[in-house]
Backbone and ligand atoms as CSV (ligand in chain L), in Angstrom:
chain,resi,resn,atom,element,x,y,z
A,1,MET,N,N,61.890,10.495,-1.730
A,1,MET,CA,C,60.589,10.424,-2.376
A,1,MET,C,C,59.619,11.335,-1.636
A,2,ARG,N,N,58.966,12.201,-2.367
A,2,ARG,CA,C,57.958,13.077,-1.782
A,2,ARG,C,C,56.603,12.418,-1.944
A,3,LYS,N,N,55.617,12.985,-1.306
A,3,LYS,CA,C,54.257,12.471,-1.386
A,3,LYS,C,C,53.367,13.552,-1.978
A,4,ILE,N,N,52.369,13.121,-2.722
A,4,ILE,CA,C,51.302,14.034,-3.122
A,4,ILE,C,C,49.984,13.396,-2.707
A,5,VAL,N,N,48.985,14.230,-2.504
A,5,VAL,CA,C,47.717,13.755,-1.979
A,5,VAL,C,C,46.591,14.190,-2.919
A,6,PRO,N,N,46.264,13.354,-3.888
A,6,PRO,CA,C,45.108,13.656,-4.740
A,6,PRO,C,C,43.810,13.464,-3.951
A,7,VAL,N,N,42.885,14.387,-4.117
A,7,VAL,CA,C,41.599,14.323,-3.434
A,7,VAL,C,C,40.491,14.336,-4.477
A,8,GLN,N,N,39.578,13.384,-4.352
A,8,GLN,CA,C,38.457,13.270,-5.279
A,8,GLN,C,C,37.367,14.285,-4.933
A,9,PRO,N,N,36.484,14.580,-5.882
A,9,PRO,CA,C,35.379,15.497,-5.580
A,9,PRO,C,C,34.532,15.038,-4.390
A,10,ASP,N,N,34.467,13.724,-4.143
A,10,ASP,CA,C,33.677,13.231,-3.003
A,10,ASP,C,C,34.442,13.287,-1.686
A,11,GLY,N,N,35.667,13.811,-1.718
A,11,GLY,CA,C,36.462,13.958,-0.495
A,11,GLY,C,C,37.402,12.807,-0.212
A,12,ALA,N,N,37.254,11.712,-0.943
A,12,ALA,CA,C,38.173,10.580,-0.749
A,12,ALA,C,C,39.574,10.997,-1.199
A,13,SER,N,N,40.563,10.526,-0.476
A,13,SER,CA,C,41.930,10.891,-0.847
A,13,SER,C,C,42.842,9.680,-0.759
A,14,GLN,N,N,43.989,9.798,-1.351
A,14,GLN,CA,C,45.015,8.789,-1.242
A,14,GLN,C,C,46.343,9.520,-1.248
A,15,THR,N,N,47.380,8.861,-0.815
A,15,THR,CA,C,48.711,9.448,-0.817
A,15,THR,C,C,49.595,8.608,-1.717
A,16,VAL,N,N,50.282,9.269,-2.648
A,16,VAL,CA,C,51.135,8.533,-3.582
A,16,VAL,C,C,52.551,9.086,-3.538
A,17,ASP,N,N,53.523,8.231,-3.839
A,17,ASP,CA,C,54.925,8.639,-3.892
A,17,ASP,C,C,55.196,9.408,-5.177
A,18,ALA,N,N,56.109,10.375,-5.094
A,18,ALA,CA,C,56.440,11.177,-6.261
A,18,ALA,C,C,57.895,11.625,-6.165
A,19,PRO,N,N,58.724,11.221,-7.122
A,19,PRO,CA,C,60.108,11.684,-7.109
A,19,PRO,C,C,60.204,13.159,-7.488
A,20,ALA,N,N,61.204,13.834,-6.957
A,20,ALA,CA,C,61.419,15.245,-7.301
A,20,ALA,C,C,61.598,15.385,-8.802
A,21,GLY,N,N,60.999,16.402,-9.348
A,21,GLY,CA,C,61.109,16.675,-10.767
A,21,GLY,C,C,59.982,16.114,-11.602
A,22,GLN,N,N,59.320,15.093,-11.087
A,22,GLN,CA,C,58.185,14.525,-11.810
A,22,GLN,C,C,57.007,15.483,-11.683
A,23,SER,N,N,56.155,15.553,-12.687
A,23,SER,CA,C,54.990,16.443,-12.583
A,23,SER,C,C,53.930,15.810,-11.683
A,24,LEU,N,N,53.094,16.655,-11.137
A,24,LEU,CA,C,51.987,16.144,-10.316
A,24,LEU,C,C,51.108,15.216,-11.138
A,25,MET,N,N,50.875,15.561,-12.398
A,25,MET,CA,C,50.050,14.697,-13.263
A,25,MET,C,C,50.686,13.332,-13.437
A,26,GLU,N,N,51.994,13.287,-13.721
A,26,GLU,CA,C,52.672,12.009,-13.910
A,26,GLU,C,C,52.610,11.177,-12.631
A,27,ALA,N,N,52.879,11.804,-11.510
A,27,ALA,CA,C,52.864,11.063,-10.240
A,27,ALA,C,C,51.473,10.500,-9.970
A,28,ALA,N,N,50.455,11.286,-10.235
A,28,ALA,CA,C,49.092,10.831,-9.973
A,28,ALA,C,C,48.688,9.716,-10.931
A,29,THR,N,N,48.940,9.905,-12.210
A,29,THR,CA,C,48.482,8.901,-13.179
A,29,THR,C,C,49.278,7.604,-13.065
A,30,GLN,N,N,50.570,7.693,-12.785
A,30,GLN,CA,C,51.370,6.479,-12.653
A,30,GLN,C,C,50.998,5.673,-11.413
A,31,ASN,N,N,50.346,6.343,-10.469
A,31,ASN,CA,C,49.905,5.649,-9.257
A,31,ASN,C,C,48.393,5.424,-9.253
A,32,ASN,N,N,47.783,5.574,-10.430
A,32,ASN,CA,C,46.346,5.324,-10.597
A,32,ASN,C,C,45.486,6.132,-9.632
A,33,ALA,N,N,45.888,7.369,-9.401
A,33,ALA,CA,C,45.074,8.251,-8.564
A,33,ALA,C,C,43.808,8.617,-9.334
A,34,ARG,N,N,42.675,8.341,-8.757
A,34,ARG,CA,C,41.421,8.597,-9.446
A,34,ARG,C,C,41.198,10.107,-9.600
A,35,GLY,N,N,40.697,10.483,-10.773
A,35,GLY,CA,C,40.312,11.868,-11.009
A,35,GLY,C,C,41.368,12.738,-11.648
A,36,ILE,N,N,42.602,12.280,-11.686
A,36,ILE,CA,C,43.664,13.051,-12.325
A,36,ILE,C,C,44.044,12.328,-13.609
A,37,VAL,N,N,43.947,13.020,-14.719
A,37,VAL,CA,C,44.296,12.437,-16.010
A,37,VAL,C,C,45.231,13.396,-16.744
A,38,GLY,N,N,45.760,12.941,-17.858
A,38,GLY,CA,C,46.655,13.782,-18.649
A,38,GLY,C,C,46.698,13.281,-20.073
A,39,ASP,N,N,45.677,13.606,-20.830
A,39,ASP,CA,C,45.530,13.029,-22.168
A,39,ASP,C,C,46.672,13.363,-23.123
A,40,CYS,N,N,47.287,14.531,-22.988
A,40,CYS,CA,C,48.355,14.902,-23.936
A,40,CYS,C,C,49.734,14.489,-23.433
A,41,GLY,N,N,49.782,13.829,-22.293
A,41,GLY,CA,C,51.059,13.350,-21.776
A,41,GLY,C,C,51.936,14.433,-21.176
A,42,GLY,N,N,51.363,15.581,-20.926
A,42,GLY,CA,C,52.127,16.659,-20.295
A,42,GLY,C,C,52.610,17.727,-21.251
A,43,ALA,N,N,52.096,17.739,-22.461
A,43,ALA,CA,C,52.519,18.718,-23.466
A,43,ALA,C,C,51.811,20.062,-23.327
A,44,CYS,N,N,50.986,20.193,-22.332
A,44,CYS,CA,C,50.238,21.431,-22.077
A,44,CYS,C,C,49.335,21.797,-23.261
A,45,SER,N,N,48.656,20.776,-23.789
A,45,SER,CA,C,47.800,21.032,-24.940
A,45,SER,C,C,46.403,20.435,-24.805
A,46,CYS,N,N,46.024,19.960,-23.607
A,46,CYS,CA,C,44.698,19.351,-23.487
A,46,CYS,C,C,43.893,19.870,-22.295
A,47,ALA,N,N,44.540,20.274,-21.246
A,47,ALA,CA,C,43.908,20.771,-20.008
A,47,ALA,C,C,43.108,19.702,-19.268
A,48,THR,N,N,43.254,18.431,-19.661
A,48,THR,CA,C,42.539,17.390,-18.910
A,48,THR,C,C,43.165,17.150,-17.537
A,49,CYS,N,N,44.359,17.646,-17.323
A,49,CYS,CA,C,45.026,17.468,-16.030
A,49,CYS,C,C,44.658,18.561,-15.035
A,50,ARG,N,N,43.705,19.391,-15.416
A,50,ARG,CA,C,43.357,20.505,-14.536
A,50,ARG,C,C,42.900,19.991,-13.172
A,51,ALA,N,N,43.260,20.734,-12.162
A,51,ALA,CA,C,42.855,20.415,-10.800
A,51,ALA,C,C,42.964,21.696,-9.990
A,52,TYR,N,N,42.602,21.612,-8.731
A,52,TYR,CA,C,42.611,22.785,-7.866
A,52,TYR,C,C,43.669,22.596,-6.792
A,53,ILE,N,N,44.440,23.640,-6.601
A,53,ILE,CA,C,45.476,23.627,-5.566
A,53,ILE,C,C,45.252,24.836,-4.681
A,54,ASP,N,N,44.861,24.567,-3.459
A,54,ASP,CA,C,44.465,25.625,-2.538
A,54,ASP,C,C,45.618,26.022,-1.625
A,55,ALA,N,N,45.386,27.070,-0.850
A,55,ALA,CA,C,46.348,27.491,0.165
A,55,ALA,C,C,46.518,26.354,1.171
A,56,PRO,N,N,47.675,26.199,1.760
A,56,PRO,CA,C,48.875,27.028,1.589
A,56,PRO,C,C,49.746,26.607,0.409
A,57,TRP,N,N,49.334,25.574,-0.319
A,57,TRP,CA,C,50.179,25.058,-1.394
A,57,TRP,C,C,50.258,26.009,-2.577
A,58,ALA,N,N,49.176,26.677,-2.882
A,58,ALA,CA,C,49.161,27.551,-4.055
A,58,ALA,C,C,50.273,28.596,-3.994
A,59,GLU,N,N,50.569,29.075,-2.812
A,59,GLU,CA,C,51.602,30.109,-2.669
A,59,GLU,C,C,53.006,29.561,-2.911
A,60,GLN,N,N,53.148,28.248,-2.868
A,60,GLN,CA,C,54.457,27.619,-3.080
A,60,GLN,C,C,54.773,27.409,-4.562
A,61,LEU,N,N,53.775,27.581,-5.417
A,61,LEU,CA,C,53.942,27.251,-6.833
A,61,LEU,C,C,54.512,28.412,-7.626
A,62,LYS,N,N,55.270,28.065,-8.670
A,62,LYS,CA,C,55.671,29.086,-9.623
A,62,LYS,C,C,54.413,29.548,-10.349
A,63,PRO,N,N,54.336,30.822,-10.702
A,63,PRO,CA,C,53.165,31.282,-11.452
A,63,PRO,C,C,53.048,30.541,-12.780
A,64,ALA,N,N,51.819,30.397,-13.236
A,64,ALA,CA,C,51.584,29.768,-14.537
A,64,ALA,C,C,52.178,30.642,-15.638
A,65,ASP,N,N,52.786,30.003,-16.634
A,65,ASP,CA,C,53.297,30.776,-17.766
A,65,ASP,C,C,52.146,31.067,-18.729
A,66,ASP,N,N,52.435,31.763,-19.816
A,66,ASP,CA,C,51.375,32.180,-20.738
A,66,ASP,C,C,50.666,30.989,-21.381
A,67,ILE,N,N,51.423,29.927,-21.674
A,67,ILE,CA,C,50.811,28.761,-22.319
A,67,ILE,C,C,49.848,28.081,-21.352
A,68,GLU,N,N,50.281,27.858,-20.111
A,68,GLU,CA,C,49.384,27.236,-19.133
A,68,GLU,C,C,48.179,28.122,-18.887
A,69,THR,N,N,48.401,29.405,-18.760
A,69,THR,CA,C,47.286,30.323,-18.508
A,69,THR,C,C,46.260,30.249,-19.638
A,70,GLY,N,N,46.724,30.222,-20.874
A,70,GLY,CA,C,45.808,30.136,-22.007
A,70,GLY,C,C,45.022,28.845,-22.007
A,71,MET,N,N,45.690,27.739,-21.736
A,71,MET,CA,C,44.999,26.448,-21.695
A,71,MET,C,C,44.013,26.400,-20.535
A,72,ARG,N,N,44.410,26.906,-19.416
A,72,ARG,CA,C,43.560,26.877,-18.220
A,72,ARG,C,C,42.298,27.691,-18.445
A,73,GLU,N,N,42.423,28.826,-19.099
A,73,GLU,CA,C,41.259,29.682,-19.313
A,73,GLU,C,C,40.213,29.020,-20.202
A,74,GLY,N,N,40.641,28.074,-21.032
A,74,GLY,CA,C,39.695,27.380,-21.888
A,74,GLY,C,C,39.135,26.113,-21.269
A,75,ALA,N,N,39.556,25.784,-20.051
A,75,ALA,CA,C,39.112,24.551,-19.401
A,75,ALA,C,C,37.744,24.744,-18.748
A,76,LEU,N,N,37.150,23.633,-18.369
A,76,LEU,CA,C,35.863,23.655,-17.687
A,76,LEU,C,C,36.064,23.904,-16.194
A,77,ASP,N,N,35.039,24.460,-15.557
A,77,ASP,CA,C,35.013,24.599,-14.095
A,77,ASP,C,C,36.252,25.290,-13.540
A,78,VAL,N,N,36.657,26.372,-14.184
A,78,VAL,CA,C,37.841,27.092,-13.740
A,78,VAL,C,C,37.547,27.830,-12.433
A,79,GLU,N,N,38.468,27.714,-11.503
A,79,GLU,CA,C,38.415,28.452,-10.232
A,79,GLU,C,C,39.735,29.203,-10.088
A,80,PRO,N,N,39.808,30.165,-9.175
A,80,PRO,CA,C,41.083,30.867,-8.982
A,80,PRO,C,C,42.232,29.924,-8.662
A,81,SER,N,N,41.939,28.790,-8.030
A,81,SER,CA,C,43.001,27.856,-7.668
A,81,SER,C,C,43.272,26.808,-8.748
A,82,SER,N,N,42.667,26.953,-9.907
A,82,SER,CA,C,42.880,25.973,-10.986
A,82,SER,C,C,44.303,26.041,-11.508
A,83,ARG,N,N,44.886,24.882,-11.706
A,83,ARG,CA,C,46.205,24.761,-12.339
A,83,ARG,C,C,46.209,23.518,-13.215
A,84,LEU,N,N,47.182,23.477,-14.123
A,84,LEU,CA,C,47.404,22.270,-14.909
A,84,LEU,C,C,48.505,21.482,-14.226
A,85,ASP,N,N,48.157,20.305,-13.741
A,85,ASP,CA,C,49.092,19.517,-12.932
A,85,ASP,C,C,50.331,19.072,-13.686
A,86,CYS,N,N,50.255,19.016,-15.009
A,86,CYS,CA,C,51.435,18.589,-15.770
A,86,CYS,C,C,52.513,19.674,-15.779
A,87,GLN,N,N,52.163,20.867,-15.362
A,87,GLN,CA,C,53.117,21.967,-15.388
A,87,GLN,C,C,53.735,22.237,-14.025
A,88,ILE,N,N,53.437,21.388,-13.054
A,88,ILE,CA,C,53.937,21.592,-11.695
A,88,ILE,C,C,54.843,20.426,-11.329
A,89,ALA,N,N,56.095,20.727,-11.058
A,89,ALA,CA,C,57.078,19.702,-10.718
A,89,ALA,C,C,57.109,19.478,-9.210
A,90,VAL,N,N,57.160,18.226,-8.844
A,90,VAL,CA,C,57.278,17.859,-7.431
A,90,VAL,C,C,58.629,18.335,-6.899
A,91,SER,N,N,58.616,18.860,-5.693
A,91,SER,CA,C,59.845,19.323,-5.042
A,91,SER,C,C,59.700,19.132,-3.537
A,92,ASP,N,N,60.796,19.355,-2.834
A,92,ASP,CA,C,60.736,19.249,-1.371
A,92,ASP,C,C,59.691,20.194,-0.801
A,93,ALA,N,N,59.588,21.383,-1.362
A,93,ALA,CA,C,58.640,22.379,-0.849
A,93,ALA,C,C,57.190,21.931,-1.031
A,94,LEU,N,N,56.975,21.009,-1.968
A,94,LEU,CA,C,55.605,20.563,-2.252
A,94,LEU,C,C,55.299,19.197,-1.651
A,95,ASP,N,N,56.142,18.727,-0.742
A,95,ASP,CA,C,55.890,17.429,-0.123
A,95,ASP,C,C,54.543,17.445,0.583
A,96,ARG,N,N,53.710,16.482,0.227
A,96,ARG,CA,C,52.348,16.304,0.754
A,96,ARG,C,C,51.359,17.347,0.222
A,97,ILE,N,N,51.657,17.892,-0.957
A,97,ILE,CA,C,50.730,18.833,-1.583
A,97,ILE,C,C,49.390,18.150,-1.834
A,98,VAL,N,N,48.326,18.891,-1.595
A,98,VAL,CA,C,46.968,18.396,-1.817
A,98,VAL,C,C,46.487,18.913,-3.166
A,99,VAL,N,N,46.057,17.978,-4.016
A,99,VAL,CA,C,45.603,18.285,-5.369
A,99,VAL,C,C,44.150,17.854,-5.475
A,100,ARG,N,N,43.237,18.818,-5.567
A,100,ARG,CA,C,41.806,18.474,-5.643
A,100,ARG,C,C,41.412,18.243,-7.106
A,101,ALA,N,N,40.910,17.079,-7.380
A,101,ALA,CA,C,40.461,16.753,-8.733
A,101,ALA,C,C,39.086,17.375,-8.975
A,102,PRO,N,N,38.851,17.827,-10.217
A,102,PRO,CA,C,37.534,18.372,-10.538
A,102,PRO,C,C,36.517,17.252,-10.769
A,103,VAL,N,N,35.256,17.626,-10.800
A,103,VAL,CA,C,34.215,16.683,-11.200
A,103,VAL,C,C,34.369,16.463,-12.691
A,104,ARG,N,N,34.362,15.236,-13.132
A,104,ARG,CA,C,34.517,14.937,-14.567
A,104,ARG,C,C,33.246,14.337,-15.121
L,1,LIG,S1,S,48.341,16.694,-19.519
L,1,LIG,FE1,FE,47.587,17.835,-21.163
L,1,LIG,S2,S,47.664,19.875,-20.483
L,1,LIG,FE2,FE,48.391,18.729,-18.815
């Protein structure tokens, strides 16, 4: 079991368990991590799962595909580190990844 660390806009954080292969959004929402949501259930059609993933974790991620990029560009409060958490699968390389939730 890997861990992910959702961080709220106010800096509060928690650590939740996440099995390999599960998306960051699923791991966060199933563990009631505040600030991470996923209205479309991971279909990459809502962008409500948007969050920020900073260095050094950002360099570990696969680049966003065209669908994620299009959805992300239409989201609010986009930053260079913005990603859609439903499109990122938990792996050993991402153990203890920090996921910053946006202000909602
Ligand atoms: S949960 Fe809808 S785009 Fe990620």
